[in-house]
C-alpha positions in Angstrom: 2.8 -12.7 -22.5 3.1 -14.9 -25.5 2.7 -14.0 -29.1 -0.5 -15.9 -29.3 -2.0 -13.8 -26.5 -1.4 -10.8 -28.7 -3.0 -12.5 -31.8 -6.6 -11.2 -31.4 -6.5 -8.2 -33.7 -7.5 -4.8 -32.4 -7.8 -1.7 -34.6 -4.8 0.6 -34.8 -6.9 3.5 -33.7 -8.1 1.6 -30.6 -4.6 0.5 -29.7 -3.2 4.0 -30.1 -6.0 5.5 -27.9 -5.5 2.9 -25.2 -1.7 3.6 -25.2 -2.3 7.3 -25.2 -4.4 7.1 -22.1 -1.9 5.2 -20.0 0.1 8.2 -18.7 -3.0 9.9 -17.3 -4.1 6.6 -15.6 -0.6 6.2 -14.0 -0.5 9.8 -12.8 -4.0 9.5 -11.3 -3.1 6.2 -9.6 0.1 7.6 -8.1 -1.7 10.9 -7.1 -4.3 8.8 -5.3 -1.6 7.2 -3.2 -0.1 10.5 -2.0 2.7 9.8 0.4 1.9 6.1 0.5 3.4 5.7 -3.0 6.6 4.9 -1.2 5.1 1.7 0.3 6.7 -1.6 -0.5 4.9 -3.8 -3.0 2.9 -6.8 -1.8 4.2 -9.2 -4.4 7.5 -7.8 -5.4 8.0 -4.4 -6.9 6.8 -1.2 -5.1 4.6 1.4 -6.8 7.7 3.4 -7.6 9.5 0.4 -9.1 6.4 -0.5 -11.2 6.2 3.1 -12.5 9.9 3.0 -13.4 9.5 -0.3 -15.1 6.7 1.1 -17.2 9.1 3.8 -18.5 11.7 1.1 -19.3 9.1 -1.0 -21.1 7.8 2.0 -23.1 11.3 2.8 -24.2 12.2 -0.8 -25.1 8.9 -1.8 -26.8 8.7 1.6 -28.5 12.2 1.0 -30.0 11.1 -2.5 -31.1 8.1 -1.0 -32.8 10.3 1.6 -34.7 12.8 -1.1 -35.6 10.1 -3.3 -37.0 8.7 -0.5 -39.1 12.1 0.7 -40.5 14.2 -2.5 -40.6 13.7 -5.8 -42.4 12.7 -8.4 -39.8 15.0 -7.0 -37.1 16.1 -9.2 -34.2 14.3 -7.8 -31.1 16.4 -8.9 -28.1 14.9 -9.4 -24.7 16.0 -7.1 -21.9 16.7 -7.7 -18.2 13.6 -6.1 -16.5 14.8 -6.8 -13.0 18.2 -5.5 -13.8 16.9 -2.3 -15.2 14.7 -1.6 -12.2 17.5 -2.4 -9.8 20.1 -0.3 -11.7 17.8 2.7 -12.0 17.0 2.5 -8.2 13.4 3.5 -8.9 12.5 2.7 -5.3 14.2 5.9 -4.3 12.6 8.2 -6.9 9.4 10.1 -6.3 6.2 8.6 -7.9 5.1 11.8 -9.6 8.5 12.2 -11.2 8.4 8.6 -12.4 4.9 9.2 -13.8 6.2 12.2 -15.7 9.1 10.1 -17.0 6.7 7.5 -18.2 4.8 10.2 -20.1 8.0 11.4 -21.6 8.8 8.0 -23.0 5.2 7.1 -23.9 4.1 10.1 -25.9 6.7 9.9 -28.6 5.7 6.2 -29.1 2.0 7.2 -29.5 2.9 10.0 -31.8 5.0 7.6 -34.0 2.1 5.1 -34.2 -0.3 7.9 -35.3 1.7 8.6 -38.4 2.8 5.2 -39.7 1.2 3.7 -42.8 -1.5 1.1 -42.4 0.8 -1.5 -44.0 3.4 -0.8 -41.4 1.2 -2.4 -38.7 1.9 -5.8 -40.4 5.7 -5.4 -40.6 7.5 -8.0 -38.5 10.3 -8.1 -35.9 11.6 -11.3 -34.5 11.6 -11.4 -30.7 14.3 -13.6 -29.1 11.7 -15.3 -26.9 8.4 -14.9 -28.6 9.4 -15.3 -32.3 8.0 -13.2 -35.2 5.7 -10.4 -34.1 3.9 -7.8 -36.2 3.9 -4.2 -35.2 0.3 -4.6 -34.3 1.2 -7.5 -32.0 4.1 -5.5 -30.4 1.7 -2.6 -29.7 -1.0 -5.0 -28.3 1.6 -6.6 -26.0 2.7 -3.2 -24.7 -0.9 -1.9 -24.3 -1.8 -5.0 -22.3 1.4 -4.9 -20.3 0.9 -1.2 -19.3 -2.7 -1.8 -18.4 -1.8 -4.8 -16.2 0.8 -2.8 -14.2 -1.4 0.3 -13.9 -4.3 -1.8 -12.7 -1.8 -3.4 -10.2 -0.9 0.1 -8.9 -4.6 1.0 -8.8 -5.3 -2.1 -6.7 -2.4 -1.2 -4.4 -3.9 2.3 -4.0 -7.2 0.8 -2.9 -5.5 -1.6 -0.4 -3.4 1.1 1.1 -6.4 3.4 1.4 -8.2 0.7 3.4 -5.2 0.2 5.6 -4.6 3.9 5.8 
């Protein structure tokens, strides 16, 4: 996703509420899969790997948000998503455990966003690939990213149920 994709402003309240709902959506999607949550992915990562990746992303993007609030135009380095997923061996972890892990990373980010000042939403960090991004843009990118992957898991759940 590019910085321009995140340019359409959304209210802080809406972004926070969307982000806050993601752990419930992930838990429900994984629960709907039951034992099928171990199935390999169609286009790459499995459900387990996607769930683990969501934890990684919440941790990294949450840190970027905090740094942008507390530091003066911090450099926000990219991270190796594929490397993180492989290193953590998420494909061998249980889906419900990964959903709980995602909640554990996501809830502090949401709590942090609920207490920052309105002016903090316009503070800037400089992403190594996307350039300058406001906190609002960082949050928008993460909301859209989490939604995209959770919808991917929901679609996988539907396909696996049909094949079932």
